[in-house]
VMD Tcl script that draws the C-alpha trace (Angstrom):
set ca {
  {69.12 8.06 61.32}
  {65.55 6.77 61.19}
  {64.42 5.63 57.74}
  {61.20 7.59 58.21}
  {63.21 10.82 58.14}
  {65.35 9.76 55.19}
  {62.20 8.84 53.26}
  {60.94 12.40 53.66}
  {63.92 14.16 52.11}
  {64.80 14.77 48.49}
  {68.27 15.92 47.45}
  {68.96 17.10 43.90}
  {72.55 17.59 42.76}
  {72.54 20.39 40.15}
  {75.74 20.86 38.17}
  {77.25 21.79 34.81}
  {80.16 19.66 33.63}
  {82.49 19.36 30.66}
  {82.37 16.34 28.38}
  {85.13 14.76 30.49}
  {83.29 15.36 33.76}
  {85.04 18.49 35.03}
  {83.19 21.32 36.77}
  {85.90 23.96 36.31}
  {89.17 24.65 34.53}
  {90.87 25.42 37.85}
  {90.07 25.00 41.54}
  {88.91 28.56 42.25}
  {86.96 29.25 39.08}
  {83.91 31.51 39.39}
  {80.67 31.46 37.42}
  {81.75 34.59 35.52}
  {84.95 32.82 34.45}
  {82.96 29.76 33.34}
  {80.74 32.03 31.27}
  {83.73 33.63 29.58}
  {85.23 30.31 28.47}
  {81.86 28.95 27.30}
  {81.32 26.42 30.10}
  {77.91 27.90 30.93}
  {75.08 29.57 29.04}
  {72.00 31.62 29.92}
  {69.71 28.61 29.48}
  {71.77 26.67 32.01}
  {71.41 29.49 34.55}
  {67.64 29.63 34.03}
  {67.48 25.86 34.51}
  {69.52 26.22 37.70}
  {67.27 28.95 39.10}
  {64.11 27.00 38.33}
  {65.52 23.88 39.99}
  {66.72 25.75 43.08}
  {63.32 27.47 43.42}
  {61.71 24.06 44.02}
  {63.86 23.48 47.12}
  {63.68 24.57 50.73}
  {67.46 24.76 51.16}
  {70.62 25.11 49.10}
  {73.70 23.13 50.17}
  {76.98 24.64 48.97}
  {80.61 24.50 50.12}
  {82.34 27.50 51.69}
  {84.95 27.37 48.93}
  {82.28 27.50 46.22}
  {80.46 30.49 47.71}
  {83.81 32.24 48.26}
  {84.56 32.47 44.52}
  {81.06 33.74 43.66}
  {79.54 37.19 44.08}
  {76.81 35.74 46.29}
  {73.49 33.92 46.18}
  {71.05 34.39 43.32}
  {67.38 35.20 43.90}
  {64.70 32.66 42.94}
  {61.57 33.85 44.75}
  {59.95 34.82 41.43}
  {60.32 31.20 40.31}
  {59.03 29.77 43.59}
  {55.40 28.76 44.17}
  {55.61 30.19 47.70}
  {57.38 33.35 46.55}
  {60.16 32.76 49.08}
  {63.91 32.26 48.99}
  {65.47 28.94 50.10}
  {67.87 28.86 53.02}
  {71.46 28.88 51.76}
  {73.49 26.57 54.02}
  {77.26 26.92 53.60}
  {79.20 23.80 54.62}
  {82.61 24.12 56.24}
  {84.89 21.50 57.77}
  {86.95 24.09 59.63}
  {84.06 25.95 61.25}
  {85.26 29.26 59.80}
  {84.69 31.27 56.64}
  {85.26 34.71 55.20}
  {82.45 36.80 56.69}
  {83.66 39.84 54.75}
  {82.34 38.23 51.56}
  {79.31 40.08 50.08}
  {77.16 36.92 50.43}
  {76.88 37.39 54.19}
  {75.40 40.87 53.77}
  {72.81 39.99 51.13}
  {69.33 41.13 52.06}
  {66.32 38.79 52.14}
  {68.48 35.69 51.61}
  {68.23 33.24 54.55}
  {71.86 32.34 55.28}
  {73.45 29.70 57.51}
  {76.90 28.30 58.22}
  {77.18 24.59 59.00}
  {80.32 23.37 60.74}
  {80.04 19.70 59.81}
  {82.02 17.38 62.04}
  {80.68 14.04 60.77}
  {79.15 13.02 57.44}
  {78.07 9.53 58.52}
  {74.31 9.46 58.09}
  {74.09 6.55 60.54}
  {75.61 8.54 63.42}
  {73.30 9.59 66.23}
  {71.90 13.03 65.37}
  {73.92 15.83 66.97}
  {73.43 19.52 66.32}
  {73.90 22.78 68.18}
  {72.30 25.98 66.89}
  {72.92 29.62 67.60}
  {72.28 32.92 65.87}
  {74.92 35.51 65.11}
  {74.77 38.96 63.49}
  {77.05 39.61 60.52}
  {76.80 42.83 58.49}
  {73.46 43.57 60.21}
  {72.13 40.23 58.94}
  {70.97 37.39 61.18}
  {72.97 34.23 60.45}
  {72.20 30.76 61.80}
  {75.30 28.85 62.90}
  {74.92 25.06 62.96}
  {77.52 22.69 64.36}
  {77.22 18.91 64.39}
  {76.74 15.99 62.04}
  {74.77 15.62 58.83}
  {72.14 13.42 60.46}
  {71.55 16.12 63.08}
  {71.18 18.83 60.45}
  {68.77 16.81 58.31}
  {66.67 15.79 61.32}
  {66.41 19.44 62.37}
  {65.49 20.64 58.88}
  {62.81 17.95 58.48}
  {61.29 18.89 61.84}
  {61.07 22.44 60.51}
  {59.30 21.24 57.33}
  {62.35 21.73 55.11}
  {62.68 18.50 53.15}
  {63.84 19.45 49.64}
  {67.49 20.36 49.12}
  {69.44 21.58 46.10}
  {73.07 20.42 46.22}
  {75.38 22.82 44.34}
  {78.78 21.40 45.34}
  {81.78 21.66 44.81}
  {83.04 18.23 44.00}
  {84.11 17.25 47.53}
  {80.80 18.30 49.05}
  {78.95 16.46 46.29}
  {81.00 13.34 47.06}
  {80.09 13.51 50.75}
  {76.40 13.18 49.85}
  {76.89 10.57 47.12}
  {79.01 8.44 49.44}
  {76.16 8.35 51.97}
  {73.57 7.48 49.28}
  {71.71 10.70 49.97}
  {71.32 12.01 46.41}
  {67.94 11.34 44.80}
  {68.28 13.25 41.53}
  {70.98 14.65 39.29}
  {70.28 17.58 36.98}
  {73.22 17.75 34.63}
  {74.19 20.31 32.02}
  {76.69 18.85 29.59}
  {78.81 21.69 28.25}
  {80.60 21.52 24.88}
  {84.03 21.67 26.53}
  {86.90 19.24 26.94}
  {89.60 20.05 29.51}
  {91.71 16.91 29.66}
  {93.84 17.73 32.70}
  {93.37 14.85 35.13}
  {93.44 16.74 38.47}
  {90.80 19.39 37.73}
  {87.70 19.60 39.97}
  {85.19 16.89 39.08}
  {81.44 16.48 39.56}
  {82.13 14.03 42.39}
  {85.62 14.25 43.89}
  {85.66 11.04 45.90}
  {88.73 9.31 47.29}
  {87.37 5.88 46.41}
  {85.29 4.16 43.77}
  {81.61 5.07 43.59}
  {79.28 2.94 41.51}
  {75.86 4.52 41.02}
  {73.17 3.65 38.52}
  {71.10 6.45 37.08}
  {67.82 6.46 35.18}
  {67.46 9.11 32.49}
  {64.13 10.87 32.86}
  {64.58 13.67 30.37}
  {66.95 15.12 27.77}
  {66.86 18.51 26.06}
  {69.28 20.33 23.79}
  {69.86 23.98 23.12}
  {72.63 24.72 20.66}
  {75.67 22.72 21.74}
  {74.48 22.28 25.35}
  {72.65 19.16 26.53}
  {70.43 19.10 29.62}
  {69.87 15.73 31.27}
  {67.61 14.81 34.18}
  {68.59 11.66 36.09}
  {66.95 9.76 38.90}
  {69.38 7.90 41.19}
  {68.46 4.23 41.50}
}
mol new
graphics top color blue
foreach p $ca { graphics top sphere $p radius 0.5 }
foreach p [lrange $ca 0 end-1] q [lrange $ca 1 end] { graphics top cylinder $p $q radius 0.2 }
display resetview
């Protein structure tokens, strides 16, 4: 991909983790479950909404959206008063269209069948529109360079990355993450095979610059810039 396009984009990974770097106590844990065990708090959700409102698109895995009730609204927090496009990533090309997310009103929704995560691949993307639950859904198929090139051409350059861990890793491995907004929760899970912030199959060494720290009760909110 041309450096001019990569220089135009900004990707912010927004996550809450335990002290030992876990994002959940089991693989299919929902936000409501995290709230019940004390992994999340209301201040964390407000921080998440404010961060997402600054972006043109949300990147999230099909597995992550599957365990949630749906997308949350952020137009009141947005300068433009609009909702970002929620792009659901899938490696299989399929998802559960019976999920309430796909029927949510006034939420721009897309499904991206990603076939290649190599940012240096020649851009490749096919686009079509489908109707699900009386809602118009954009269906993308191709590689990540094709998707990003298309989004940039349509003046969508800021992306909030909400994971899960494997999707996060795909972006970190390609050096595409610019910022990390981290909520450190007062939890310790211990079990080694729980979902992590970045679930990569190989070693990743990234240096981060701390640009802000805040604390509310036992929760710590950290803003990092990726060097």
